[in-house]
C-alpha positions as CSV (number, residue, x, y, z in Angstrom):
1,M,-12.0,-11.3,-71.0
2,I,-14.5,-9.3,-72.8
3,K,-17.2,-7.6,-70.6
4,F,-21.0,-8.3,-70.6
5,L,-24.0,-6.2,-70.0
6,F,-26.6,-7.1,-67.5
7,L,-30.1,-6.4,-68.0
8,L,-32.9,-6.9,-65.5
9,T,-36.1,-5.1,-66.6
10,L,-34.2,-2.6,-68.5
11,I,-30.4,-2.5,-68.8
12,L,-28.8,-2.0,-65.6
13,S,-25.4,-1.8,-66.4
14,S,-22.2,-3.0,-68.0
15,A,-20.2,-5.8,-66.2
16,C,-17.3,-3.5,-65.5
17,S,-19.4,-0.8,-63.6
18,L,-22.8,-2.3,-62.7
19,K,-24.0,1.6,-62.3
20,S,-27.4,2.1,-63.3
21,P,-29.6,5.2,-63.7
22,R,-32.5,3.1,-62.5
23,Q,-31.3,1.0,-59.3
24,D,-33.3,-2.1,-58.4
25,L,-33.8,-1.4,-54.6
26,S,-34.5,-5.1,-53.9
27,L,-31.2,-6.0,-54.7
28,Q,-27.9,-5.3,-52.7
29,N,-24.9,-4.1,-54.9
30,I,-21.2,-4.2,-53.9
31,E,-18.2,-4.0,-56.1
32,G,-14.3,-3.7,-56.1
33,K,-11.0,-4.3,-57.7
34,A,-9.3,-7.6,-58.6
35,F,-6.8,-9.1,-61.2
36,G,-6.1,-5.7,-62.8
37,S,-10.1,-5.5,-63.3
38,T,-13.0,-5.5,-61.2
39,W,-15.6,-7.8,-59.6
40,E,-19.2,-7.0,-58.8
41,L,-22.0,-8.7,-56.8
42,K,-25.7,-8.0,-57.0
43,Y,-27.5,-10.2,-54.4
44,S,-30.7,-10.5,-52.0
45,G,-30.7,-11.6,-48.5
46,G,-27.4,-12.8,-46.5
47,P,-24.8,-10.8,-44.9
48,S,-24.5,-6.8,-45.0
49,P,-22.7,-5.5,-48.1
50,E,-19.8,-4.0,-45.7
51,N,-19.2,-7.5,-44.2
52,L,-19.4,-9.3,-47.6
53,K,-17.3,-6.9,-49.4
54,G,-14.4,-7.6,-46.9
55,I,-14.7,-11.1,-47.1
56,I,-14.7,-11.2,-50.9
57,D,-11.6,-8.7,-51.1
58,V,-9.7,-10.8,-48.7
59,F,-10.5,-14.0,-50.9
60,L,-9.5,-12.3,-54.1
61,K,-6.1,-10.9,-52.7
62,E,-5.3,-14.4,-51.6
63,F,-6.4,-15.9,-54.7
64,D,-4.2,-13.3,-56.8
65,K,-1.2,-14.0,-54.6
66,E,-1.6,-17.6,-55.5
67,F,-2.3,-17.5,-59.3
68,S,-1.3,-14.1,-60.7
69,T,1.6,-14.6,-63.2
70,Y,2.2,-10.7,-63.0
71,R,3.4,-11.0,-59.4
72,P,7.0,-12.4,-58.9
73,D,5.8,-13.5,-55.3
74,S,2.9,-15.5,-56.3
75,V,2.7,-19.5,-56.3
76,I,2.3,-19.8,-59.9
77,S,5.4,-17.6,-60.4
78,G,7.5,-19.8,-58.2
79,F,6.2,-22.9,-60.2
80,N,7.2,-21.2,-63.3
81,E,10.6,-20.6,-62.0
82,L,11.1,-24.3,-61.0
83,P,13.7,-26.2,-62.8
84,P,12.6,-29.6,-64.4
85,L,11.5,-32.3,-61.6
86,R,12.0,-30.1,-58.6
87,R,9.0,-30.2,-56.5
88,L,6.8,-27.5,-55.0
89,K,4.6,-27.7,-52.0
90,V,1.2,-26.0,-52.8
91,S,-2.5,-25.9,-51.6
92,L,-5.1,-28.4,-52.7
93,R,-6.6,-25.5,-54.7
94,F,-3.6,-25.2,-56.8
95,I,-3.8,-28.6,-57.7
96,H,-7.5,-28.4,-58.4
97,L,-6.7,-25.6,-60.7
98,L,-4.2,-27.8,-62.6
99,K,-6.7,-30.5,-62.9
100,L,-9.1,-28.1,-64.5
101,A,-6.5,-27.0,-66.8
102,Q,-5.7,-30.6,-68.0
103,Q,-9.6,-31.3,-68.3
104,F,-10.2,-28.2,-70.4
105,H,-7.1,-28.9,-72.7
106,Q,-8.3,-32.3,-73.3
107,E,-12.0,-31.3,-73.8
108,T,-11.0,-28.8,-76.5
109,Q,-8.5,-31.1,-78.0
110,G,-5.8,-28.6,-77.2
111,A,-7.2,-25.4,-78.5
112,F,-7.0,-24.4,-74.9
113,D,-3.3,-24.6,-73.6
114,P,-2.3,-22.7,-70.4
115,S,1.1,-24.1,-70.9
116,I,2.3,-21.9,-73.9
117,G,3.1,-18.9,-71.4
118,Q,6.7,-18.5,-72.9
119,T,4.9,-18.0,-76.3
120,I,2.3,-15.6,-74.9
121,R,5.4,-13.5,-73.4
122,L,7.3,-13.6,-76.5
123,W,4.5,-11.7,-78.2
124,G,4.2,-9.1,-75.7
125,F,1.3,-10.3,-73.4
126,G,1.4,-11.7,-70.1
127,G,3.9,-9.8,-68.7
128,G,6.3,-9.9,-71.8
129,K,8.1,-7.0,-73.4
130,K,6.1,-4.9,-75.7
131,N,6.8,-3.7,-79.2
132,I,8.7,-6.8,-80.1
133,I,8.0,-9.3,-82.9
134,P,9.6,-12.7,-81.8
135,S,11.9,-14.4,-84.3
136,Q,11.2,-17.8,-85.9
137,Q,13.8,-19.4,-83.8
138,A,12.4,-17.9,-80.5
139,L,8.9,-19.2,-81.4
140,K,10.5,-22.6,-82.3
141,V,12.2,-22.8,-78.9
142,A,9.0,-21.6,-77.2
143,K,7.3,-24.6,-78.9
144,T,9.4,-27.0,-77.3
145,Q,8.9,-25.1,-73.8
146,S,5.1,-26.1,-73.6
147,G,2.7,-29.1,-73.2
148,M,0.3,-29.9,-70.5
149,D,1.8,-33.5,-70.5
150,A,4.7,-31.8,-68.6
151,I,3.0,-30.8,-65.6
152,K,2.6,-33.3,-63.0
153,W,1.2,-33.2,-59.2
154,D,0.8,-35.5,-56.1
155,E,-2.4,-34.9,-54.4
156,S,-1.4,-36.8,-51.5
157,S,1.7,-34.8,-50.6
158,L,0.4,-31.5,-52.3
159,E,3.4,-31.4,-54.5
160,V,3.6,-30.1,-58.2
161,W,6.7,-30.3,-60.5
162,K,7.4,-30.2,-64.2
163,T,9.2,-32.5,-66.6
164,R,10.4,-29.8,-68.5
165,S,10.8,-26.2,-68.4
166,L,7.8,-24.0,-69.3
167,I,5.5,-21.0,-68.1
168,L,1.9,-21.8,-67.0
169,D,-0.4,-19.0,-67.8
170,V,-3.9,-19.4,-66.4
171,N,-5.2,-16.1,-67.0
172,A,-7.6,-17.3,-69.7
173,F,-9.7,-19.2,-66.9
174,A,-8.5,-18.3,-63.5
175,P,-11.1,-15.5,-63.1
176,G,-13.8,-18.0,-63.7
177,F,-12.2,-20.4,-61.3
178,A,-12.3,-17.7,-58.7
179,A,-15.9,-17.0,-59.5
180,D,-16.8,-20.7,-58.9
181,L,-15.1,-20.7,-55.5
182,L,-16.8,-17.5,-54.5
183,A,-20.2,-18.6,-55.5
184,Q,-20.0,-21.7,-53.4
185,D,-19.0,-19.5,-50.4
186,L,-22.0,-17.4,-51.0
187,E,-24.3,-20.2,-51.3
188,H,-22.9,-21.4,-47.9
189,K,-23.7,-18.1,-46.5
190,G,-27.2,-18.4,-47.4
191,I,-27.2,-16.3,-50.4
192,K,-29.1,-18.2,-53.0
193,N,-30.1,-15.3,-55.6
194,F,-27.1,-13.3,-57.0
195,V,-25.2,-12.3,-60.0
196,L,-21.6,-12.4,-59.5
197,N,-18.9,-11.0,-62.0
198,V,-15.2,-11.6,-61.6
199,G,-13.3,-9.9,-64.2
200,G,-15.9,-10.4,-66.9
201,E,-16.7,-14.0,-66.0
202,I,-20.3,-14.3,-64.8
203,L,-22.2,-16.7,-62.5
204,F,-26.0,-16.4,-62.3
205,R,-27.7,-18.1,-59.3
206,G,-31.5,-18.3,-58.3
207,K,-33.7,-15.4,-59.5
208,K,-34.5,-11.9,-59.1
209,Q,-37.0,-10.9,-56.4
210,G,-40.6,-11.8,-57.5
211,L,-39.1,-15.0,-59.2
212,Q,-38.1,-13.5,-62.4
213,E,-35.0,-14.8,-64.4
214,W,-32.1,-12.8,-64.9
215,V,-31.4,-11.4,-68.1
216,A,-27.9,-11.1,-69.9
217,G,-26.9,-9.3,-72.8
218,I,-23.8,-9.9,-75.1
219,E,-22.1,-6.7,-75.9
220,T,-21.8,-5.6,-79.6
221,P,-18.1,-6.7,-80.4
222,D,-17.2,-3.2,-81.7
223,E,-14.8,-0.9,-79.9
224,A,-16.7,2.1,-81.2
225,Q,-20.1,0.7,-79.8
226,E,-19.2,0.2,-76.1
227,N,-22.3,-0.9,-73.9
228,D,-24.2,-1.4,-76.9
229,V,-26.3,-4.9,-76.7
230,Y,-26.1,-7.2,-79.4
231,L,-28.2,-10.1,-78.0
232,A,-30.3,-10.4,-74.8
233,F,-31.6,-13.7,-73.1
234,K,-32.9,-15.0,-69.6
235,I,-30.5,-17.1,-67.8
236,S,-30.5,-18.8,-64.4
237,D,-28.1,-21.0,-62.3
238,L,-25.5,-21.1,-65.3
239,A,-22.4,-19.2,-66.1
240,L,-21.5,-17.0,-69.3
241,A,-18.1,-15.9,-70.6
242,T,-16.9,-14.0,-73.7
243,S,-13.7,-14.0,-75.5
244,G,-12.9,-11.6,-78.2
245,N,-10.3,-9.8,-80.2
246,Y,-11.7,-6.4,-80.9
247,R,-10.7,-4.7,-77.7
248,Q,-7.8,-6.6,-76.4
249,F,-5.0,-6.2,-79.0
250,R,-1.8,-4.4,-79.6
251,I,-0.3,-2.9,-82.6
252,D,3.6,-3.3,-82.7
253,Q,5.8,-2.3,-85.6
254,G,2.6,-1.9,-87.8
255,I,1.3,-5.5,-87.0
256,K,-2.1,-6.0,-85.1
257,K,-1.6,-8.6,-82.5
258,S,-4.5,-10.4,-80.8
259,H,-4.2,-11.1,-77.1
260,I,-5.4,-14.5,-78.0
261,I,-2.5,-16.7,-79.0
262,D,-3.3,-19.8,-81.2
263,P,-1.7,-23.0,-79.3
264,F,-1.4,-24.7,-82.5
265,T,0.4,-22.1,-84.6
266,H,2.0,-20.4,-81.5
267,R,0.9,-17.0,-83.2
268,P,-1.6,-14.3,-82.4
269,L,-5.1,-15.3,-83.6
270,Q,-6.3,-14.4,-86.9
271,G,-9.7,-14.9,-88.7
272,D,-13.1,-13.4,-89.1
273,I,-14.5,-14.5,-85.7
274,I,-14.3,-11.5,-83.2
275,S,-16.3,-12.7,-80.4
276,A,-17.2,-16.2,-79.0
277,S,-19.7,-16.6,-76.0
278,V,-20.2,-19.8,-74.0
279,I,-22.8,-20.7,-71.5
280,A,-21.6,-23.7,-69.0
281,S,-22.4,-24.9,-65.7
282,S,-19.3,-23.4,-64.2
283,A,-17.4,-20.1,-64.8
284,A,-14.2,-21.7,-65.2
285,Q,-15.5,-24.1,-68.1
286,A,-17.2,-21.2,-69.8
287,D,-13.9,-18.9,-69.4
288,A,-11.7,-21.5,-71.0
289,W,-14.1,-22.7,-73.7
290,S,-14.8,-19.0,-74.9
291,T,-11.0,-18.7,-75.6
292,A,-11.1,-22.2,-77.2
293,M,-13.9,-21.3,-79.4
294,M,-12.0,-18.3,-80.8
295,V,-9.3,-20.6,-81.8
296,L,-11.6,-23.6,-83.0
297,G,-14.3,-21.5,-84.8
298,E,-17.3,-23.3,-86.2
299,K,-15.8,-26.6,-86.2
300,G,-15.6,-26.6,-82.2
301,I,-19.3,-26.3,-82.0
302,S,-20.1,-30.0,-82.4
303,Q,-17.8,-30.8,-79.6
304,A,-19.2,-28.1,-77.3
305,E,-22.6,-29.5,-78.0
306,I,-21.4,-33.0,-76.7
307,L,-20.5,-31.5,-73.4
308,G,-23.8,-29.5,-73.3
309,L,-22.2,-26.0,-73.8
310,K,-24.1,-23.4,-75.5
311,V,-22.1,-21.2,-78.1
312,I,-22.5,-18.2,-80.1
313,L,-19.8,-16.9,-82.4
314,I,-19.9,-13.4,-84.0
315,K,-18.0,-12.5,-87.3
316,K,-17.5,-9.1,-88.8
317,S,-17.3,-8.8,-92.5
318,P,-14.9,-6.5,-94.3
319,S,-18.0,-4.2,-94.6
320,G,-18.6,-3.8,-90.9
321,L,-21.7,-6.1,-90.8
322,F,-21.9,-8.7,-87.8
323,K,-23.2,-12.3,-88.5
324,K,-23.7,-14.6,-85.6
325,Q,-23.6,-18.5,-85.7
326,V,-25.6,-19.9,-82.8
327,S,-25.3,-23.6,-81.6
328,P,-28.2,-25.8,-81.7
329,S,-28.5,-25.9,-77.8
330,F,-28.2,-22.0,-77.7
331,E,-30.7,-21.6,-80.4
332,K,-33.1,-23.9,-78.4
333,Y,-32.1,-21.8,-75.3
334,L,-33.1,-18.4,-76.8
335,K,-36.4,-19.8,-78.0
336,N,-37.2,-20.8,-74.5
């Protein structure tokens, strides 16, 4: 996921550092590492930073052991190794994640598809071998080893299984799911005002001290303009996520490969849209839909509007100029 810029009165920081030349002393600030990236929390009230950091670190380590496809000992890696129809005992949280994956797959009409893990690996992402361009035959086989319809579960027995071999890769929305679960725990602990970032997926709750809304900024989608703000807006009690292909890509054998794989073509995404940002009620939904909007482009805006999602797409012309397309609900949100 692409990182965000947070602004309070002035820009405080990027979402990957939250280090500011001018600290807001009314807020506690803690951070750590998770999922090969970072997590950060700015909050007021509640437990001490020391106690809260320990709680968050433990949760994220347990979450990683359950859902990381980069760990051979994770639960999801065990699921991916299962032969068809063999059942695996899992947690209720694992089944909840599968339900969300199915929901987002249906909402996006297939543009978000965590079942294409085999294809993702063939292109050298998600733990696959780098510097390899997959053959047509390999991609053809991978297409047969995908499909959310093949993933089954029994919530009463807490068992999951597959009706055919496939690799489930949830990296495109698991950080958002983790952020949602953490936010629930923070609220149960009496923390009502906070900004939580888990691997670039952001949740805003309550307000700053003084009843001011939080202010977020979307980063300029240009690898040469790191930490530059393209667009800023006020936000509260919502989640924000951005996907893009201007930082996370690889050049193999002279070919530039986006880390976002189009589930319809099973090839790295191509096109003039370089960034998609989504505001939703949950970080998991914003996370999944920002990836889906990179695939759907402008035609996905109407479907997002039906679901109450706010979307902004950014294109880059051959001359290097940026152009944004804002959904009607996002346009109204900016005006308000």
